[in-house]
KOLRO-348116 format. One line per field, with one value per residue (C-alpha): chain; residue number from 1; x, y negated, z negated. Coordinates in steps of 0.02 Angstrom, whole numbers, plus 50000, padded with zeros to 5 digits. Example, Ala and Ser with C-alpha at 12.3 -4.5 7.8 and 13.67 -1.06 7.14 Angstrom:
! KOLRO-348116
cadena c(A,A)
num c(1,2)
X c(50615,50684)
Y c(50225,50053)
Z c(49610,49643)
***
This chain:
! KOLRO-348116
cadena c(A,A,A,A,A,A,A,A,A,A,A,A,A,A,A,A,A,A,A,A,A,A,A,A,A,A,A,A,A,A,A,A,A,A,A,A,A,A,A,A,A,A,A,A,A,A,A,A,A,A,A,A,A,A,A,A,A,A,A,A,A,A,A,A,A,A,A,A,A,A,A,A,A,A,A,A,A,A,A,A,A,A,A,A,A,A,A,A,A,A,A,A,A,A,A,A,A,A,A,A,A,A,A,A,A,A,A,A,A,A,A,A,A,A,A,A,A,A,A,A,A,A,A,A,A,A,A,A,A,A,A,A,A,A,A,A,A,A,A,A,A,A,A,A,A,A,A,A,A,A,A,A,A,A,A,A,A,A,A,A,A,A,A,A,A,A,A,A,A,A,A,A,A,A,A,A,A,A,A,A,A,A,A,A,A,A,A,A,A,A,A,A,A,A,A,A,A,A,A,A,A,A,A,A,A,A,A,A,A,A,A,A,A,A,A,A,A,A,A,A,A,A,A,A,A,A,A,A,A,A,A,A,A,A,A)
num c(1,2,3,4,5,6,7,8,9,10,11,12,13,14,15,16,17,18,19,20,21,22,23,24,25,26,27,28,29,30,31,32,33,34,35,36,37,38,39,40,41,42,43,44,45,46,47,48,49,50,51,52,53,54,55,56,57,58,59,60,61,62,63,64,65,66,67,68,69,70,71,72,73,74,75,76,77,78,79,80,81,82,83,84,85,86,87,88,89,90,91,92,93,94,95,96,97,98,99,100,101,102,103,104,105,106,107,108,109,110,111,112,113,114,115,116,117,118,119,120,121,122,123,124,125,126,127,128,129,130,131,132,133,134,135,136,137,138,139,140,141,142,143,144,145,146,147,148,149,150,151,152,153,154,155,156,157,158,159,160,161,162,163,164,165,166,167,168,169,170,171,172,173,174,175,176,177,178,179,180,181,182,183,184,185,186,187,188,189,190,191,192,193,194,195,196,197,198,199,200,201,202,203,204,205,206,207,208,209,210,211,212,213,214,215,216,217,218,219,220,221,222,223,224,225,226,227,228,229,230,231,232,233,234,235)
X c(50495,50366,50269,50081,50095,50254,50286,50469,50603,50750,50876,50751,50736,50882,50954,50886,50703,50592,50419,50283,50106,50033,50084,50056,50181,50303,50278,50303,50465,50530,50482,50558,50715,50773,50853,50852,50691,50607,50441,50451,50276,50096,50005,49851,49914,50048,50175,50360,50511,50700,50819,50973,51005,51178,51241,51165,51039,50879,50698,50533,50366,50199,50145,49964,49899,49921,50031,49955,49992,50166,50203,50160,50266,50415,50419,50421,50548,50670,50638,50617,50705,50849,50815,50934,50880,50696,50653,50473,50433,50263,50156,50108,50000,50085,50033,50162,50154,50336,50314,50238,50168,50293,50424,50510,50502,50636,50589,50710,50577,50394,50262,50093,49915,49924,49944,50069,50209,50100,50160,50337,50278,50384,50364,50357,50351,50480,50542,50529,50680,50752,50925,51052,51161,51017,50954,51122,51145,50970,51000,51165,51078,50939,51070,51165,51003,50951,50783,50678,50673,50637,50702,50606,50464,50313,50150,50100,49912,49790,49652,49634,49455,49464,49300,49389,49436,49562,49648,49809,49831,49898,50030,50068,50098,50226,50321,50269,50297,50169,50049,50065,50015,50161,50331,50308,50277,50418,50543,50499,50499,50670,50737,50675,50734,50903,50875,50890,50739,50698,50544,50553,50389,50330,50197,50040,49919,49910,49791,49823,49776,49672,49780,49802,49907,49820,49857,49977,50063,50084,50169,50288,50334,50362,50506,50604,50595,50644,50800,50845,50803,50903,51052,51067,51062,51215,51349)
Y c(51198,51101,50969,50944,50821,50868,51045,51022,51134,51057,50994,50964,50778,50660,50543,50395,50385,50260,50241,50169,50174,50260,50443,50430,50289,50404,50529,50393,50339,50517,50543,50381,50358,50524,50679,50860,50824,50945,50915,50940,50890,50887,50906,50791,50746,50637,50678,50683,50716,50730,50702,50607,50430,50398,50548,50491,50604,50511,50552,50462,50493,50404,50345,50292,50125,50043,50061,50221,50315,50239,50277,50462,50490,50385,50469,50644,50595,50528,50643,50808,50788,50675,50536,50391,50254,50217,50084,50030,49971,49895,49743,49595,49440,49270,49144,49011,48890,48921,49111,49148,49295,49428,49360,49474,49461,49555,49573,49505,49545,49589,49515,49594,49577,49761,49837,49964,49912,49943,50124,50072,49999,49843,49693,49574,49572,49661,49589,49712,49678,49763,49839,49703,49815,49863,49683,49612,49738,49704,49516,49543,49658,49532,49397,49506,49552,49369,49399,49269,49324,49263,49328,49305,49359,49453,49492,49674,49668,49801,49715,49708,49639,49507,49430,49266,49206,49082,49197,49192,49004,49020,49142,49024,48883,48983,49027,49203,49225,49358,49490,49678,49824,49940,49861,49826,50009,50067,49948,49995,50182,50165,50060,50179,50336,50269,50250,50104,50027,49890,49828,49757,49693,49609,49474,49539,49403,49235,49194,49010,49003,49162,49222,49410,49518,49643,49827,49821,49665,49749,49896,49783,49679,49839,49878,49732,49793,49967,49892,49816,49974,50087,49971,49989,50179,50224,50337)
Z c(49381,49482,49386,49384,49528,49623,49686,49731,49662,49570,49697,49837,49800,49832,49700,49800,49847,49939,49865,49978,49911,50063,50084,50272,50275,50186,50328,50458,50375,50371,50553,50614,50511,50438,50515,50454,50361,50242,50153,49966,49915,49975,49808,49816,49991,49910,50043,50002,50114,50101,50245,50300,50359,50431,50334,50170,50086,50042,49999,50025,49942,49922,49750,49776,49717,49546,49394,49322,49483,49502,49320,49339,49494,49441,49270,49345,49478,49349,49201,49292,49459,49409,49534,49499,49622,49651,49781,49799,49975,50006,50036,49927,49930,49923,49791,49836,49983,50031,50039,50209,50303,50360,50241,50115,49926,49830,49647,49520,49390,49373,49258,49228,49166,49114,48942,49009,48889,48735,48732,48685,48518,48531,48416,48563,48752,48858,49023,49167,49278,49430,49440,49480,49587,49702,49699,49750,49891,49958,49962,50053,50178,50209,50241,50365,50454,50464,50379,50288,50107,49931,49764,49603,49492,49557,49470,49453,49428,49373,49471,49660,49669,49533,49476,49441,49616,49545,49420,49521,49501,49323,49386,49530,49407,49309,49467,49517,49704,49747,49682,49700,49588,49548,49511,49325,49281,49394,49314,49135,49170,49251,49108,48974,49064,49122,49309,49430,49517,49642,49734,49910,49981,50139,50128,50212,50157,50071,49929,49965,50150,50164,50309,50331,50444,50555,50534,50682,50615,50445,50527,50623,50469,50371,50487,50413,50234,50292,50371,50202,50104,50219,50210,50021,50006,49901,49976)
***
């Protein structure tokens, strides 16, 4: 049965899926990297496709921006469609001097300023961590490809336009590498529902220097994280 947000039939989505925020980027990935492509979703223009890469069946779908949107799609993908490996691919803003533009951050874990975990009713604070198997394979792929990468904690924030311009400095002090907006919800949904998840991001801007990549530069740097993501698709 289709869900409220995904019109695919059971079996039309692969066990491994790439999750960019932008649905048009999902289309571009399908067009550029996959063969024998079929579209399984265009509800709310959140485009989703399934195809093959080097004989491996894989899907790609946009998730929109922020944890609420990521949480809806990742929940339905795991719970209804049986997706086992969910790999977020996107951009992030650096909050460390040694993490530069165009470099890759692979999430070992995600922290947050969100109240997303409240729903689990825990007497404490849960750590949102990525799947070690996917993490290990992505690091090995980045090494083979000769890419500049970092592994560590990222901040998944609910706020893009923060009214405290220095809010990120406390996260910098405790060692977070970058800020994005989705990984924390993805990791907890996957953990609770028994799936594997990872986030691979490219640094598109720096909160320290104020530098930003142009749209064209973002597209070019995105190619590197796709090389890593495609290299870790399970057989």
